[in-house]
N, C-alpha and C positions, 0 to 999 in steps of 0.2 A: 369682639371682632369676629365676623362670620368667615369660616374657611370655605372657600369655593373649590370643590373637587372637579377637575377637568377630566372627563372620561378619556381613558387610554384609547388611542386610535385603533379602529378595527384593522385586522390584518389585511394586507393587500396581496396581490399576486406576487409582487416583488419579495414580500416577506417570506413566501414559501419557495422562492427560487432555488434555494440550496437544499430543499427537502426532497425525498423521493417523489417521483412523478405521481404516485398513487395517493399522496397526502391530501386529505380533505378536512374541512372544518366540520366538526360535529357539534352537538348541543352543549351549552353551558361552558363554552371556551375550550372544549376538548378538541384534539386532533385525532384523526384516524389514519393509519398507514397500512396499506394492503387491505383496507376494509376493516381493520381491527382498531378500536379506540385505544389510545395509549394508556388511558386510565385503567382499562380492563387488563392490559398487560402488566402494569405495575401492581394491580391488586392480585393477579393470579400468580405472578412469578417473584414478586418483591422487587426491591430496588437496593443497590443499583442493578440495572439490567440493560443489556444491549438488544436492539431490535434490528433485524436485517430483512429488507424487502426482497424476497426471492425474485419477483418479476423485474425489479429494477436491476438486479445483478445480471439476469439473463438478457435483458434488453441492452445493457451496456456491452455485454459480450457480442451481441449481434451487430451493434453499432460499429465495433472495431472490425468485425469480419466484413461488413459492408464497405467500410472506409479503406481497408487494406485487403481486397479480395485475393491478391496475388501473393500476400505475405503469410508467414506463419506467426500467429499471435499466441504468445505464451503469457498466461496469467502469472504474475509474480506472487508466489504463495506467502512471502514474508509479510505482505500487507494483512492478510488474514486467511487462515486455512482451518477447515474442519472437514469431516467426512462428507457432509451435505454439500459444502462449497466445492470440493473436488468433484463430486457427482454432477453438480450443475455445470461446472466448467467443461467437463468431459462431454456432457450432452450437447453443449453449445458449440462443440468442435474446436475449442482452444487447446493449446498445449499448456504445459506447466513449467514454471521456473522455480526451482527449490534451492535452498541454501544449507541443508543439513540432512543427515540420515533420518532424523525424526520426521521432517516434512515429507521426505521421499517415501518412507515406509508407510506413513499414514495414507498418502495418496494411492500407492500401489495396492495396499491391502483393502482399500475401498473399491478397487477395480479400475483405477486409472491406468491406461496403457503406458508402460515404462518407456517405450520408444518415443513417446511424445513429451518426455520430461528432459529438462536441461538442468544440470547441477552446477551451481556457482559456489563461490567462496574464496576469500583471500587466504585462508588458512584451513584447508580441508583436513579433517582428522583421518587417521587410518580407518576408523569406522565409517566415516562418510564415503571414502573411496571404495572400501570393501562392499558396503551396502549397494552403492551405485553399480558396481560390476556384477554383483550377485543378482540384482534385480533386472539388469539389462537396460540401464538408463540410456536414452538416446544420444546425448552428448554431454561431455564434461568440459567446462570452460577452464582452461589452464590460466591461472592468475599470476604465477611467478615461476622463475627458472627451476626452483627446487622441486616443483611438482612433476616435472617432466620425467625424471628418472624414477621417482617414486611410483608414478602412475604406470610407466612402462613395465616396471618390475611387478607391480600388482596384476597387470593384464597378463603377463607371461609371454614367452617367445612365440607361442602358437595362438595367442589370443588376438582380439581386434576391438578397438574402441574408437568411436568418432569423438573428436575434440575440436574445440575452438580456442583461439588465443585472445584473451582480453587485453586490449591495448588502451593506452591513455592518450587521447588526441590533443591534450593541452588546451581544453576549453573550460572556462569558468561559467557555470550555469547552475541555477537552483535557488530555492527560496531562502536558504540559510547556509552559512559556511559549513555547518556540521552535516549537511546533506548534499554537498558538492563533491562529485567523485570523478570529474573529468580532467583534473589538473595533476601536475606532477608531484604536488606536495601532500599527497594522501596515500593511504595504504593499498589501494587497489591497482591492479593491472601492470602492464609493461609499457614503459615510456617509448614513444616514437622519437622524441627529441634527442635522447642520449644513446639511441641505438639498441637499447635493451630488447625492444620488441623484435627487431630483425634478428638479433642474435638468438633469442629464445625460439623463434620460429624455425631457424635453421636447425636447432637441436631437436625440435619436434619432428622435423622432416627426416632426421637420422634414425628415428625409431619406427621401424616398419609396422609395428603393431598398433601405432597411433595414426589415425587418419585425420588430417587437418581439413575440416570442412569449411572453415571460414574465420573471419575476424569478429570480435565482439567489442563493444564499448558501451559505457553507461555514463552519462554526463552528470547526473545528479537527480534531485527530486524537486517537485513543485516548479517545474519550468513552464512558463505560460506564454512564451514566444517561440516562433518557428525557427528563427535565425540560427540558434546554436546547433540545431539538428542538421541544417544545411551545411554549416561549416564542418560538422563532423563527417558528413557524407564525403565532402571534398578531401578531407585529410585521410579518411579511411581508404578511399579509392586510390589516393596518391600512394599509400603504403602498398596496396594491392598491385599497383603498377610496378613499384620497385621490386616486389617479390617475384613478379613475373619476369622482370629483366634479369634478376639474379638466379632464379631457380627454375624458370620456365613454368611457374606455378599459376594456375588459374583456379581461384577459390570460388566455389559455387554459392557461398552464403555470406551474408553481412547482417550482423545483429546490432541494431542501434539502441538496444536497451529500452528503458521506459522513462520514468520521471515526469510524466504528463501531468501538468498542474491542474488543480480543481479549485473551485471557490468554496471557502469555508463560511463566508458571510455574504449576504446579499450585496451585489455591486462589485465584488472582487473579481479580478480577471481569471480566466481559465483558458487552457490551451484549446484552440479551435482544431478539432480532430480532422475535419474535412479539408481545411487549408493545409494542415500538416501533411496529410497523405498526398494531396495533389502536388505540393511543392517538393516533398522528398522524392516523389516519383520522377518529377521533371529534373531535379538536381542530379539524381542518380543516373538517369539516362544521359544527361549532358556530360557528366564527369567520366562515365565509362566510355562514351564515344571519343572524348578527348584522349583518354588513356589507351584506347584501342583494345578494350576488354569487353567481354560479354557482361551483361548485367547480372549480378548475383541475386539470389532470392533473398528478400528481406525477412528478418525476424524482428519483432518488437515485443516488449515485455511490460505491458501496463499492469499495475497492481492497485494502487490507490484510486486511479481513475475508474476502476470497475467496482471496487468494494466500498470506497469511502462514501460517496453520495447515497449509497443504499442503506446506510446504517443510522440509527438514532440511539442515543444513550439517555436513560431515564434515571432521575435522582429525586429523592424526597429532601426537602429543606429541613434541617435539624435546628438551626439557630440563625437569628438575625442580630447583628451587632452594629451599633452606631458608635464610631470612634472618631471624634473630631468631625471633619468634613466627609469621612468615609463611611460607607455602608457595606458591611461584609455579610454575604448570604452564604452560610455554610451548609453543605449537603452531605449525604451519607456515603459519598465516594470520594474520589480525588486522584492523586498522582499514582496510586496503586492500580487504578483501572484506566488512567489516561495520563501518562508521563510526558506527553508531547509539549504541552505549554511550558513545562519546566525545562525540558531538554532544548527546545529551539523556538520557543516563543509563538507557537501556533495560537491563533485567536478564534474563538467560537462565538456563536450567537444563540445562547440559551433562551428558552421561552417558557413562560408559565402556561401549563395546560391543566385542564380539569375544572377550572372555574373562570368565569369572565369577570375581570376586575374593572371597576369604574374609577379606580384611583389614578392619579397622574403618574407618569413614568418617573423613575428615579435612577440616577446613575449609580450602579453598584458593582462590586467585585464578588464573583462567585468563587468560593474557596472550598477546599476539601477538608477532610477530617483528620489528616495526618499531621504528625509533629514536625512540620517543616514550614518555614515562612514562604518558601517557594511553591507550596501546594496550592496553586491558583489554577482554576479551570477556565475562567473567563474574566478579563479585566475590563472595567469601564463599559459595562453593558447596561442597557435600559431594561428594567423590570418594573412592574407596578409598585408604587410606593408602599402598598399594604402587603407586600409579600411576607409570609409568616411561616413558622414551623408547621410542617404537615403539607405544605404546598408541593406540587409535583412540577419539576422542571424537566424539559426535554432539550437535548442538545443534538442538532442535526450534523450530518457529515461525520458520523462516528463509526463507519464500517471498516476503516483501515487503520492499522497501527494502534488500536485500542486494546482489544483482548490479546492480540499477538504480542504486545509489549507489556501486558499487565504483570504485576509483581506480587510478591507475598508480603509487602511492607506492612508492618504493624500486625501481621497475621489476621487481616480482616477477611481474607478469602477472595478469590477472583469471582467476578459476577458471572451469571449465566448469560447465554445468548439464545434468543428466540428468532424464529423465522415467521414472517407473515405472508399470506397470499390468499386472495379471494375470500377474505373475511374470516380466515382461520389462522390461529397462532399455534406454533408447536415448539417444543424445546429442542435445541440442537446441541448445546453444551450446558451441562448443569452447573449450578453454583458450587464452588469449592467450599467444602464444609470444614468444620473444626475437626471432625474425624479424619478427613483427608490430611489435614495438617499434622495431627497427632500421629497418624500411621507412618508418616515419613520420618518422624523423630524416633529413631530406634536405639539411641544410646542413653545411658544414665550414669 
């Protein structure tokens, strides 16, 4: 019996829809990002390796500035931060949202203006607060009642610090229960429904060294519809109205957080930024007119939506295993460089690069090298049936929450990160070596 091989379909524009805009098809099945072939990056830097398109990052910053010209746009550093990223964000005119002394110090020592930085965190350590005050951070978001006295004492009777109060608007939104933060049953913020927010704000107002500039909320992550943000605007303005009635307080700022959803695979929904900006603007104007309040200045905090689509992860295939009806393609990375599929079920669309296969597609599961059954990078995806050890796989939308969440599991070392632009690639973060791991181990 003769086996007929059906050629794998050539990539279409839709296949590249979740890749950086600079992505082009090169010879022999390769892809180039920022003018640099991905095979060249893998050969030069080894795998696993992250690739970040600088032009894509910058363009996404500009898109936010254009969509929200009247707002302060803060890049959420938790998505991914390195010195180059802080420099790009600064040059593009965005502020920065940080969650630790580490993120804060890295940004400021790179030259990022501290007055354009906001510090978050549900459990800020003494070091976090001391560093923020020492470096002159622009605002500190108070997340719970216990922070008020601690922060006031750290500022001192003659000091001054701008603060915001993070409140919980009671809205369930986000792609997974582990990344929903707008409801009362999680660790963040001060609840509106039980009066905690109003009580805490009254305590903040009793501290003369703390200047309350506004309210903050964050609904969750991977939100792809506008409605939750509109509901949040109404509830936040409603609280502002009650604060005005009780204290004569007119707050000049309203931070709606981030959580703007992106597509990880072709055809998935993403939040429409233009529609979001237009409808938030209209909702805020109407809500404030009804409440008899002036419109506060908006702050928004995109992270994933800026960094995520600008990144690509590269892996080499180590093994292919046929088990019953399943085909497992094992690569030289895994949950140590991308824990997100194991944490909350994110699904990716890996692609063979570096050669053009004529084999028919097969449904496979791409797995990592770690000693965990849950070490799965992509389930039920189509790759050429002849995929084999030595092949190079590329995973798009890898710019956010990959390196920032990477771990030392199995002591394999965290991957390097490279930047590409105008046909050139350069190393931004080097690979974690065995020497790095040994040097941290100081006991015997």
